N, C-alpha and C positions, 0 to 999 in steps of 0.2 A: 504494498499500501503507499501510496508518497507520501512523504511527510509533508506537513501541513506550513503552508510558507506565510513568512509572517511583515506586515506592512507596518512603518514607523507613517503616522501620518500625523504632521506637522499642524498644528491650528484645527487639532482633531474634533474640538468643541465650539470650533465656529458654523457660521449656516451649513455650508458646501462640506465643510471638513465632519461634522455630525453624523451626514445623509451618507457619506462615502464609510463609512464607519458602519453603520447599518448594511450596506448594501455589502461591504468586504467578509462582515460577520456571517452573514445567511449565506455568501458563498465559500465557506468554510476557512477562511484566509485566519490567523490569527492578528490581532492590530493591539498594537502601543501608541499611545498619544504622547504627543508634547504640545503642552497649552500654556502660555501665561494667566489666561481669561481677562485678559483686557477689552474684549468686546464680547467675550460669553461669558459660560457660568458652569460650574462645578456639576449643577443640576441638569444640564443636558445631557452628558456622560451618564448618569445617572437612566435618564429616560432612552438614552440609546440602550444600554442591558436589560433593560425592563422590555424594549420592545423586540430585541433578538433573545431573551435569555441567554445571553453570553459573555464573559467578562473580560475589559479592557483594560490593559496595565497602562498607569498616565504617569508622566512625570511632570509636575507642574513648574515652567520654567522659561525663562524666554528663547528662544532661538540661538542670539548671541552669546546663549550662558556656554561658552569651553566644557567646563569642570561635567558639567549634567549631561552635557552629550556625548563624552566623554565616557560617563556612568553609563549611559543609556546601550552605548554602542556594545561596553563591554557586560553587559546586565541579559541583553538579548542576541538573538541570532537573527538580526533584520536582512530580510531578502531583498526589502526596495520601499522606497520610500515615494510617499505624495506630499511633494511641500505644499500647504496653503500657506502658513502664516505669514503673517504681512497685514500695515495698513492699507486700506483699503477703500479711503472715499477720495474720488476726485474733487471735489472743493475745498477738501482739507490740503490735500496733498497742492494746491497753488499756495496756501496759506500759510505752510509748514514742511517747506521742501527738503529741509536738514531731515528733519525728523522721519521725513518717509526715506529717501535716501539710504539715514542711515539705520533703521528697522529692516527697510526690503532688499539694500542690495548688500550691507553688509552684514545681516543677517543670513541670505542667502551662500555668500562667500566662506562662513563660518560652518555651516549645514554641510556644504560640499566637500568642504577640507575635512570634514570629520567625518563626514560618508566614504571617501576616499581612504583615510587612513585606517577605516574597518574593514575594506577591502567590500562594502556596498557600492556598486556603480550600476543601478536600473533605480531609474526615476523616474517619476512624474512631475512637472514643475504648473502648476496654477496660473497658466497666462491671462492674457485679456485680449480683444478687440481693439483695446485704447491702443495697443504697438502700430496701430494702419494709420493714427491720425485722422485727418479728413478725407474720405474715401473719393478720389475721385471717377470709378464710377463704381456700380455695383448691379450684383451681388459681390462681396468681398471674397477672393480665393487666397489660397497662402501665398500666392503670387505675389497679390498686390503688393504694391509699396508699403514700406515699412521703413520706420526711422524719421518721422514727423509727428511722433505724440504731442497732445496739445495740451499736456499735464504732464506734471513730474509723477501720480501716480504709472501713468502709461509708460512716461519714460523708465522708473524705474523695473518696468514689466520686460522693457524692451534691452535695459541692461543687462537681464537676469538671462535671459534668452541666449545674446551674446555671449555672456560668460561661458553658460552650459555647451553653445556649439562649441567655441573654442577646447572646452575642455576634451568633447568628443574626437575634435581635429589633434589634441595632444595625446589620446588615449582611447584608442576604438573598441577599445574592450568595454567600454560606459553603453549602455542600451536608456535612452535617454528620450521622454513623450513629451512634448511643449503643446499645450490642450489651450490653444485659445478660445475664451468663453466669449460669450456674447453676455444677454441677460438673463442671469440666474432668477426663477422666482418661483413661485408655487411650497409645499408643505407636505410631509409625509403624511399618508392616508392617512395612519392614527391620531393624526392633530397632535401627535407628541411633543415635535420637532418641528421647528420653523425659523423665518428669520427676524429676531426679535432683539434690535441693535437696542445700545445704549443710548438713551438721549433720544433726538432729536433724527427720522433715521434721511440718509444720505439717499438710498434709493425709492426708485418709486410706487414697486409696491407695498414693500412694509407702510412708508408715508397715507396710501389711499386706506391700508387698512387703520391706521390708527386714525383718524379721520372718521371713518364708517363706526368704532368702535366709540367714539364722541371722544379719547384721549388728546387727539388734537381738533382743533377748530375749523380750521381749512386746508386744503393742499394748493402748495404753492406752485402754480405751472409755470417753468423757465424757457419762456419765450413763445408768443403766439407767431409771429412773424416768421420762422422758417418758412422753405420752399419744400412744403410738404403738402398734400392731400387738406389736409384741415390747420395747416401754420405750426403743428407742436411735434418734436422730435419723435422720430420714426426709430425704434428701435427692436432686435429682435431677440425676444422674448422666449425663454427655455425654463422647462421644468425641471427644476433640482433633481429629481429621480432621475427625468432622461438624460442631465449633464453626468450625473456619477455613474451611470450605467458607461457613459462614453470615457469615464475612468477605469472602470473594470475591463470595459473591453481592449484597451490603451496597454491595462499589464499585462493581460492574456497573450495580447499581440508580442509585447517588449519580451514576455519568458520564453514565447516560441523560437524566437530567433536565435540561433546558432553564433550569428555575431552580433559585433556592437551595431549600435544606429543611433542617429537622433531624427525622431521624426515629430514635423510642427503638422496638428490639427486644428482647423475649425471645430468648435462645437456650438451649433445656433441649428435652427430650425429651416433656415431658408426663408424667413417672410419677417416682414416688418408690420410693427403696429404701433400706430400713434400713442400717445398721451393721453388722447380723450377718446380712442378706441378700447384704452384698458381701462379706464375709469370707467366706462359705458358696460364692460361685459364684470367689470368686479359688481355693479350695481344690479344689473342682474343675475348674478351669482348669491351675491348678498341678501338682495331685496332692501338695501340702504342706500339713501342720496348722499353722496358725495359732494360736500362744496368745494368749491376750486376758484380759484384767483389766478387769471394769467398773469404773471410779473414778469420782468428784465429776463431776457439771457442769462444764464452761470456763464461765469468764464471756461473757457476749457470742454465746453459741450459743441457737440456738431449736430449736424441736421437729420443724416439717415443714416445707419445702420444695421446691414443685415448677411448674413453667411451666405456662401455656396459651401454645403457639405459634401460634396462629391467625391472627397477625399476619404474622408469619415468613412463612407458608405461602403467604397472600394477596399481601402488597406486596412480597415478595423472591424468592417458589417453592421456596423454602427446606425441607427438614423433613430432621429424623437420621435416617438410617437403621441405625446400628452399633447391637448389641445391647450387655447387658449381658456376656454370654460373649465379645464381640468385643475389649470394653474390657478384661478382665481376663486375657485371654490375649495381647494386644499387650504386656499390662505385663509378662507371667511373660516375656516373649520377650527383652523391654529389659534388662531384670535381669539376665537369664542371660545376656546378650550384655556386662555389665558389666565388666571386667577388675577 
């Protein structure tokens, strides 16, 4: 019988990280989590364990903490890493660029160094469609121009991608998956885990949800004068469960390869929805009216962004299946369950 593989999930208590832990555990992988709970909570780990009826080994530390990383790699036989840990708010990154580069880029370097020292050379990195900047044409393929990110968050993701590609060039035993996400939304069907950011949300869906539950009075829509059908920004929203299935498919793909590889793949649905379309879909799913106000554009935002997902389909055998209605219904179930 094949030995169970163990995966280190950095930022495993976060939104996408926690859903990935569920999927990994349900697929029979062992899971070790590293998280400093800066934008998550310990309770999430307990909920993942409740959903899966399996235990997770947790190290509470920052990804820049070398000593804890050394301890973690010495105490566990890590077969692969899925790296989520990092700061992720576009607007905040414009205000605090040094914090973002220190946390995201320096943190990634420390992690990759310790992984290399431990002999773990299989890694999936949580990148972002922000690396494409303001796209010249849509849909966006993996070969679309990169390098013109419109904010420090996107720049930090791009720097880490470059670092990983250079690591692979220097040592082709590495098996690297760079996954460029579009806009993850939704929640686990149990209603137990979902996106529950500390403070005022930076992303659209949790913001809509907090207005629907009465936690916030009004949704601010940043920009109503974009060159889009209704003037509001268009994004490729993907259900978080579809997204994490893309990670599992990537992991399976990398484990099957006899030689090293650095694979870059878009994870989206291939379809864009505007802010106002998302609000309408959420109102239909929840039965709640979402009060909104259109305000000035936000620095670093672009008009439209959606993926070409042909490569993910061909290389990984992966395709997003859940709809905008599934996304909204699952978010509403999750926020309705929040105490």
